N, C-alpha and C positions, 0 to 999 in steps of 0.2 A: 343573737344566741345568749341566753342568760345562764351564767355559771354561778352556782351557790355552794359554799362550803358549810359544813356543820361539824361541830366538835361536841359529841355527846359526853357528858361528864356528870358524875354523881359524887356526893361527899360522904356517903355511908358505905364505903368499901368494906368488904367482909374479910378477905385474907390479909390485907395490910391497911388497917383503919386510917383514914385521912391521907392516903398516899398521894393524892393529886395536889395537896397543898404542902407536902413535906419540903423541907429545905434541901435543895440539891445544889451544892457548890455556891451557896449564897442567894439562890433564887428558888421560888416555889416550883415544884415539878411542872405545873400547868403553864408557867410563864414561858417555858421554852417553846412549846408548840404554838401557844397564843401569838407570840411575836413572830414566829416563822410564817404563820398563815397571814398575819397582818401585813407582811411585806410582799405578798404575792398579788401584783396588780391585775393579773389575768383573771382573778376571781372577782365577780361583781358584788356579791353580798357574802358576808362572813358571819356566821352565828355560833354562839356557845349555847348548847342545848342542855339546859339544866333545870331541875325542879326547885333548887334552893338559891334564893337571891343573895346568899352569903358569898357566892362566887363573884358577884359584880365588882367588888373592889380590885379583883385580880385581872379583870378584862381590859385590854388596851382599847384606845379610842376607835380603831378601825374595825373592831369586832362588836357585834350586837348580842346582847343577852336575849335569848328566846326561852321563855318559861315553858317547861313541859310538865305533863301530868306526873304526880309523885308516884303513881303506880308503876311507872317505868323504871323506878329505882329498885324494884323488887329483885331478890336474888335469883328467882326463877325466870325472870323476863329475858327473852332471847333478843339478840342484836337486831334481827329482822323486824321485830315489833317496834323497836326504837326508830329504825329507818322508816317504817311505814307511817308512824306518827309524824315524823318530820316532813316527809313527802306530802302528807295531807295538809300540813301546816304552812309549808312554803313551796311555792311553785318554782320550777326551774327547768331548763333544758338538760343541763348536766349538773350532777351533784358530786361534790368532793367530800368524802367522809374521812376524817382523821381522828387520831386518838392521842391524848396527852401522855399516856403511859409509854409512848415511844418518843421521848423528848428530843432525841438527836436527829429526827427526820429533817432532811435538808429541803429548803425551798426549791432548789433547782430540780430535785427529784420529782416533786409534785408538779412543777411547771412542765417538765419534759414529758411526764406521763399524761398530764392533762392535754398537752398539744396533740398527742396521738389520738385522743378521743375527739377533740374539737375538729380535727382534720376530717373526720368521718371514716377514717380507715379502720378504726376499731370502735366497738360499742361500749367498751369498758376498759379499765386498766387497774392493776393492783400491784402492790409492792410485794417483793419476794426475795428470798435468799436462795442462792444456788448451792445445793449440797452435792459435792462431787467427791464421794467417798464410797467405801464398800458398805452397802445398805442391805439389811435383812428384813424380811416380812413373813410372819407366820412360820418362823423356824427355817426359812429357806433364803438363799441369796436373792436379792431383789434386782440388782443391776449388774451382776457380774457372774462369771462362770468359775467355779471352784477349781476346774481343771486347766483354766487358762486365765490366770490373774494378770490383768493389764495394769499399767500405771494409772494412778488416780486421775491424772490429767487427761487420760484417754477415755475415761468413763463418761457416759451420757449424764449430764447433770439432772438432778431431781430438784424441782423448785418447791420451796416451802412458803406458803402465804405468811405474811406478817400483817399486823394491824396498823402499820404506818399510814397507809391510805388505800382507799377504794374509790375509784372514779367511775361513774356510770351515767349513761343517758337515762332520762326519766322512764322511757318505755321499757328499759331493762327491768326496772322494778315493778312498774304497773302491769306489765304483761307476763313477765316470768317470775315475779316476786323474788328476785335475786339481786345481789350487789355485784355479781359478775355475770356478764352476758354470754352470748353464744360465740362471740369473736373478741376475746379479751387480749390486751397487750400486757405481757408479764414484764414489769419493770424491776430490774435487779438493783437492790440497795446494798450498801456495805454493812459490815458487821457492827459498826457503831450505830447506824440508823436502826438496826434490827433489835437493839437492846429494848426489852419490854419489861416494864416494872409491874409485877403482879404479887410478888412475895417480898419478905424482908431480905432474903438473899439476893433477889433481883435488884432491890434498891441499893444494897451495899455495893454491888457490882457497878451500878449506874453512877454511884458517887465517885468511884475510881475513874470511870470513863469521863465523867464531867470535869474532874480536876485535870485529867490528861488533856482534854480538848481545850480547856481554859488556858493551859500553859502553852499549847502548841498552835493555837489559832490567833 
């Protein structure tokens, strides 16, 4: 069984220009995930999927640069288009999609979620954060009764997808055209792993987290 990971990355970010190469506690943002993935032996091939060869000096030895069409850098391009292009470029039984904008993703989280898919028990897995609080939707309580307010720990958790990783069998994408299949495993990650850099405010928060983790790990 062939397991392939790919990290789609572009250097022309709109909301936070150059975010993937910004200095985060003494390291480029992309360096965190690059090195995390490099250390996962359960993945057979590991690619950085980028249109710009300027990323190459940042790529560690265990990862391979895979050039993609520059049109995939467009602001209106959807994530599924990028996945489709990679699946067409590189064959695998299982794909592991990760994003450098979640730099604190743990290798063990990826390993554990991947094992669920490799086992055949699940056709896919994705990272998520459990939200166990009083939620509202369209002006009404979503997960609790206003006349019987239980403790938050008694609420049924609602899971929010994150971009830390999506793991899926090839047929999930080729048949369903999705990154999450019919029988997914929801892998809960912690709040540090869930930090996602998209705006300047996100990056400022990530800097605080990075310094904290640097001091405490």
